[in-house]
C-alpha positions as CSV (number, residue, x, y, z in Angstrom):
1,I,7.0,5.8,-9.4
2,A,8.2,4.2,-6.2
3,G,10.6,4.6,-3.8
4,R,12.8,2.1,-2.4
5,N,10.9,2.3,0.9
6,K,8.2,-0.1,-1.6
7,I,10.4,-3.2,-2.0
8,I,10.3,-5.3,0.7
9,E,12.0,-8.7,1.3
10,G,9.8,-11.7,1.6
11,D,6.8,-12.9,0.3
12,I,2.8,-12.1,-1.2
13,N,2.1,-11.9,2.4
14,T,5.1,-10.2,3.6
15,A,3.9,-7.2,0.9
16,I,0.5,-7.2,1.7
17,K,0.9,-7.3,5.5
18,R,3.2,-3.9,5.0
19,I,0.4,-2.2,3.2
20,K,-2.1,-2.7,5.7
21,D,0.3,-2.7,8.8
22,W,2.9,0.5,7.7
23,A,1.4,2.3,4.8
24,S,-2.5,2.4,5.4
25,P,-2.7,3.5,8.6
26,P,-1.2,7.4,8.5
27,N,-2.0,7.6,4.8
28,A,-5.8,7.0,6.1
29,R,-4.8,9.9,9.0
30,R,-2.9,12.0,6.8
31,L,-6.1,12.2,4.2
32,N,-8.6,12.0,7.0
33,F,-10.7,9.1,6.5
34,K,-13.0,8.0,9.3
35,T,-11.2,4.2,9.5
36,P,-10.3,2.4,12.7
37,C,-7.1,2.0,11.4
38,A,-6.5,6.0,10.9
39,D,-7.8,6.0,14.8
40,S,-5.6,3.2,16.4
41,G,-2.6,3.0,14.1
42,F,-3.1,-0.7,12.4
43,C,-5.4,-2.9,10.3
44,S,-8.3,-4.3,12.3
45,D,-9.3,-5.6,8.8
46,C,-12.9,-3.1,8.8
47,N,-15.4,-2.7,6.3
48,S,-15.5,1.2,6.4
49,P,-16.8,2.8,3.8
50,D,-13.4,5.1,3.7
51,R,-11.3,1.7,3.7
52,I,-8.1,2.6,2.4
53,C,-6.5,-0.5,1.7
54,R,-9.5,-2.1,-0.2
55,I,-7.6,-2.4,-3.7
56,I,-4.4,-4.3,-3.6
57,T,-2.5,-4.8,-7.3
58,I,-0.3,-7.1,-8.2
59,I,1.3,-7.3,-11.8
60,E,3.2,-10.7,-11.9
61,R,3.8,-9.7,-15.9
62,K,3.3,-6.7,-18.4
63,P,-0.2,-6.8,-19.5
64,R,-0.6,-7.9,-23.6
65,L,-0.4,-5.4,-25.6
66,T,0.4,-2.9,-22.9
67,D,3.5,-0.7,-22.6
68,F,4.3,-0.4,-18.8
69,E,6.9,0.5,-17.0
70,V,8.0,0.9,-13.2
71,I,10.5,3.7,-12.0
72,L,12.0,2.7,-8.4
73,I,13.7,6.1,-7.0
74,N,16.7,5.4,-4.3
75,E,15.2,7.2,-2.2
76,D,11.9,6.9,0.6
77,L,9.0,7.8,-0.8
78,G,5.8,8.5,0.9
79,F,4.7,5.3,3.6
């Protein structure tokens, strides 16, 4: 389930930039992670053990033999 604010206009690089610059810093701060982005408000491509953006998942097509749904809600949800 994702809110409409997760949809971006642009390419994959724009989407990754959104994750690192817009979503990760406030989430790291909210979760009290000890990361540079929690302190500064922007990504410094850190190597912190608490790094919140260490996994970025990209799904190009439905996995074989797997049911998969993405539900988009017409509201801004989260960061």
